[in-house]
N, C-alpha and C positions, 0 to 999 in steps of 0.2 A: 479381605480388603484391603490394599496396600492405599499407603499415608497418600501416593500420587492419583492413585484414581476417587478419593475422597475429595482431594482437592477439586479435581475435575465436576465433580456433583454439586460442593461449592460455590465454585464459578458460574454453575447456572444459577444460581438465586443471587449473586453477589455480580454475575455479567465479567465478571473476570476472571482468568486463568491462575490457578495456584500452582506452585511451584511442586512437580514430584519428588519422591526418593528415587535415588538412581538403581539402574539393572540396565541390563544388558539390552539392545535391541535386537530383535530378530532377522537373520540374516537368510537369504534365499541358498537354494541349492546353488552350490557353482554352474560354471557353462558348461560343463562336460556332464552332469547330471540332469540337467534342467531342460533339456533339446524336447520339441514339441513331440506332442503323442500321433499315435495314425488314426487314432479315432476322430469321425467325423461326425459326432452324436454332440447331436446340438446342447448349446450350455450358456449362460447368459450373464452379464458384470455390467454392473452398475459406475456411470463417472457423475460425480456430484460434483455441479461447476456453479458459477455464479455469474454468467451470461446471460442475467437475463435483462429485460427491458428494451425500447425502442434504442437507446443510443448504444448497443453493443451487440446490436446484429451482426456486427461485419467479426467482431470476434466469436459469436456465436456460430456462425457458414464457416471459418476456418476451422473451429473444432469439429464439426461436420465433416468437412472433407477427411479430418485425420481420421476421425470413427469410419469414415467407410473405407480407407487404407488398413487400417487395423482388420475388420470384420474380415475384407479381402486376403488378409494375410494369415488369418487363422480358422482352419476348417469347423465349421460349427459355432460360433462364436458371434452374440447378437448382444449390443451394450444398448443397454437402458440410460437415457439423458436424464440426470436430476436436477432441474434448474431452480435455486434456492439463492435468495436474496444475499450478498456477500456478507453484512452484518449479520444478518440471521442464521447462516451459516456458521461465523466462526465463532460467534458467543453464545448461540443457543443448539442448532441441530447436530452441530460436528462432538461438541464438548459433551453432551447427553450420549451419540453414539458411541465416544471415545470412552466414556464412563462405563457405558454397559455392555463394552468389547465388543460393537458388530460395526465399525466404521463400513463405508461404502468401501467398493474395491480399488476405485481412483476417485481423488478428493481433490477439490481449491483446497488449498493449504497454507497457512501462513507460516513464513520461515522463524523469525525471531518474534517471542519466545513460545511460540506453540508447539515447533516440531519439537525442540529439546527435550519437552515435556513430556509429549507423545513418545518420543523416542525413547526418554528414561523407563517407562509404564511396557515397553515392548508391543507398541500399538505400529509401527512404522515399519515398513520393508525396507532393510540395506538396500541401498540401490548400488553402492560401491563396486560389487563385483559387476553389475550389469553397466555399470561405464565403463570401467575397464573392460569388459567385453566388447562393445560397441567403439571403444577406443575416443570416449567423447568426456573424459573426465580432467582432461584440462581443457576441454574447450569454452567454457563458462567465466565471465566476468569475475562472478562469485558466487561461491558456493557457501560460504561463511555461514549465513541465517540457518542454511538447514543442516548445518553437519554438527554432528553430537561427539564425544572422543575419537576423532579422526574418521568417523564412517558418514555417509551421507545419507539423510533418510527423505531429501523431498526434491525438486528443480526448480528453480526460477523463472517462469514464463516468460517474463520482460521485467525492465526496469521503468524507473519512474525518477522524477525529479517536480520540486514544487515553485511557483512563482505566480508572477501578474501576467493576467490576460488583461489587452486592453483591445478599448474599439477605438481602432486605426483612424476610420471616418471621423468620427468625434474629434478626435486629435487633431486630423487634419483641417475641420471646418474650422478648428478654435485655435488652431498657430501651435499646438502642443507636442512636446516630444518627451520620449520617454525620463523621468527625474533622473538624474547622476546623483545625485546627493538626498539625506534623508530629508532636510529642511525644504529641499524644489519639491519632495513627493508630500509633504505634510501641505504644503502652499496648494499643490494639485487637487489636495483633496478637497479644501477650502474652496476653491475656484469653480469646482466640479458641484458644487452643494450649492455656492449660490447661484449657479445658472438652474437650476431648477432640477439638477438632476440627481439620480442615488451614486454616490461614489464609488461604494463596493457593495457586490451583490453578499446576502446575508441569509442565512440558514442555517440555524442553531439549534435545533430538534434532536439532531443529534451531535454531542459534543464536539468529534472528531474534526467535525467540518470545520470551525471557528478555529478549532485548537491549532489545524495545520498555520495559520495567519501566526497567532500566538508563539506556538512549538520555534516559527521563524524569530519573532521579536526577542524571545530572553536567550538565543541563540547568537543573536545582533549585539545582545547588550551584557551579556553573561559570557558570551564564548561558546562557539559550536561546539566543544568538546564539555560542555558543562552539563549536561544530561546524565552522560554517563559517569559522572562523578555523584551524582545523586546515590545510586544504589550503592556506592562505597562507601559514603560521609565524608566524602574529599568536600563537598558540598552541598549545602541546603537551600531549600522552595525559599527562604526566608531570606538569603544573602541579598543584599540589598537592588543591585540588579536587577537579581530576576523578577524580584517584587516591581520595578520601575517598568519591566515589560510589561506587566499583568496591566501594572497602571495605564499604560498609553494603550494598550486595549481600550480598557475600559473608556478614556476620554476619547476615543475615538466613539465608542457608541454614543457617549451624551452627545457629544457635536452631528448626531445624525448623520453620520458616515457609511453607517451600512442601511439596509432595507429596515425600514421598521418594523418590527412581531416578527424579527428573523427566529425569536423562540419559538415559534409555532410553525414555520417552512421545514419541510422535507429537502434533502439534498437536491431532489431531482428539481425543484422550484430556484435552487441556488441557479442554474444552468439556463434557467427560462427569463431571468431576473436580468443576463446580460445576453441575451440572444433576442430580448426584445427591443434593447436597446434603452432599457430603464434603468439599468447599472453600466458603467462605464469602465468598470474595474473587477476583477473577478479573480481572488487566490483561490488556486487549484494545483491540483497534478497534472504533470503532461500528457499523463491518460487522456484530459477532457479534449485534447486536441481533434481526438476524434468525430466529436461532434459538429467538427466545422468543414465535413465533406457532404457532397451528393447525395442524397438520399438521407441522410441525416437530418437531426432538428434543428441544428444551426447553418443547414446548408447555405441560407440567406446571406450570411456574413463570410463564405468564402471569399478569401481575400481581403477581409476588413479586420482581420485580428492579429494582433501582436502579442510579444511575450517579455517579459523583462524580470531580472533580480530583483531582490529588496534590494535599497539603495546603502551604502554605511551609516552608519549611526555614529553620527560623532561623539567620541568617547568611549565608545565601545569595546568591547571585549575582545580578541582574537581576529584573525580573518572576515573580514568583510565583505567577501564575495561568496562567503560559504552558504552552500540554500541543501536544501535535504534530497537526498540521493538514495534511495535503494534497490533490493531485489529480492524482494520479502514478499511477493504475492508467488504462487508456483501449483505443483501439483505432487500429493503425496500420497502413497500406494499402503494398502492394507497388510498387516503381517502377514496375513491369514493367507494371503496370495503365494507366499513360499509351499503352501500344503500341496499346492496343484499345478501339477507341471504347465497344465493347457493356458490357465491363467496366468503363469510367468510369463509362459511362451508371451501370453498377448501383452502385457505390460512391457515386456521389454521392445514389441512390435508399436506400442504405442508411445512411448519414449523416442524408439528411433523414427518415427513421422512426426512426433511432435517438436522433437528440438531438433532440429537441423537451420542450416541457413536459410533454405528457401522457406521455411515457415515463421522462422524470424523475421524475414526482409517481409513477406506478407503481413504480420502484427506491425509493423515500423509503416509502410508503405498504405495500407487498406486502414489500419485502424488508431495508427499514431504511436503503438506501444514501443517504447524503446529497446533495441534488444539486448537479451540476457548473456546471451553467447558472443565470443569473441568473432568480430566480422572483417574481411579486410577494408580499411577506408577507401579504397578506390572503390569497392563495390557499394561501398554507403553511400559515396556522392553522387555515382551515376542513378538510386534507385531514388533519391531524396529530393522530389520535384517541387514538393509541396512549402510553399513559401512559409507558411507558418513553423512546421516541423524542423525548416531551415534558419529559422532565427531561434527555434527552442535552442536544436544542437548547438549553437554558437552562444548562446548564452551560457549552455551546460559547461560548453569549451572554456569560456572565458573566468568559469569561477575557478580559484584556487587550490578549493577543498571544498569537503562536504558533510556531511552529517544524519544520521539515519533519524527516523521522528523515533519520537520520545517512547512509545508505548513497545519501540521492538530494543528498551532500555533500563526503563523501570519496570517495578513487579506489579504484577497484573492490582493488585489490593489502589493501588499507587493510581496506577489508571482509571482504574473506576471511579475513583476518590474525585480525580480531576475531570476527565471527561463525561460522569455521569451527575455529578454536584458542583463542582466550584466553579466551571467556566458558564456555565447556566445563571450560578447566583450572580457572579461579576456583571457578564453580560444583562442581565435582571436589574441590575442596583440593588442586591438584597446581600452583599458582602464587600469588604473592602479588598485591595489589591494585598493588603496584609494581612486581612484575615483570613484571606482564601490561603496565601500561603505558609499562613502557621497550620490551618487543618492538612493541607497536604502532608506538608512535613511531619506532622503527627502520624498521619498512616505510613510515610518513608520510615519513620524510625522506628516504627513495629514490624517494617517488612522487612528491614535491615537485621533487627536484631533476630527475628525469624529463621534467619539462614546464617546465624552467627554459630 
């Protein structure tokens, strides 16, 4: 068993993905030798997706339509859809399947760092020749998260950004406006609290949820490029500006600016706090806009939700308009597909029908997912009629730069330490910002030493 696969098995225990040893990915047969077979014998393929739950029904509907198109294209093909929670798929099921060498044919795949590790272990299908054959190699806004040694091993389904959703009806009632400075933002939190409302939704049972906000805070205080420097040793978690960001998050907790008991709440409850009117602000990804559509859990707030970026921090480092943006969520394909011409043809059809202008626009209009492919600006303007999405796009366009989420930049052990241990201890008052930073840096030092 190679070191990389052992790392994946270890990751099951640590809830982290360890870096594997290098190796070549498996390439599919070229276009000239991978054509469809004449056989109409029935065969099955599995698609592991994460479109589960009431708020992802529109996303699931798009996938189901693509499945029908592909089944019509490929004689004998029947797809089995395997829906799994996103976190469970990434951190448990897919890692175990990769370690055992039996991933699904098509599966939800996180770009960086997951795809690179799986590509190193020859578990992913090299999509480069397929993209060339279909003529879409240059059609994506970025394939970097899914690229290893110049080859593409996955495709981003959509993009996302992060910021504050706010209750417009409450703001109008109280004569409030989105804050332009950090001081105004903190005064807003205090005023909402004094009015008997919860300033910000809170659900921290899964550490990644509160860390969206913390990540933005340390990127304001220490600079949007600081996270990339942790793995190189150019910056440390114990740097004063980073610690200051941790302290600010804990200060807000201590002042009661989040829903009390947040450590026991799941992500789904995060949304409910906001849609019920209990919490006035909710820091989340732009994907959350999908719930404020007809037939979704937040349809009662249609036209009553706005979006703004985190205001600039006085004395902060670097671009104070920067926000988190990435194209890390997408689909990957098992390397074993290359061994079966019919499955390979099905993968080509899946890519053709899933990654095109029509499907991208459906994702944007129906589900609030930002495009991962380059679309004509006039087409975008024509199709974006939703007021909230217009606000989101305006905020994204105003930002002069962006930064990836921290877990795509630091090693898996570091992600585990901060998201499974330190952020909850910080929120629960069981550690100080300084102590949390020291523990994270200790793991960071070990992770950095391991790759030298």
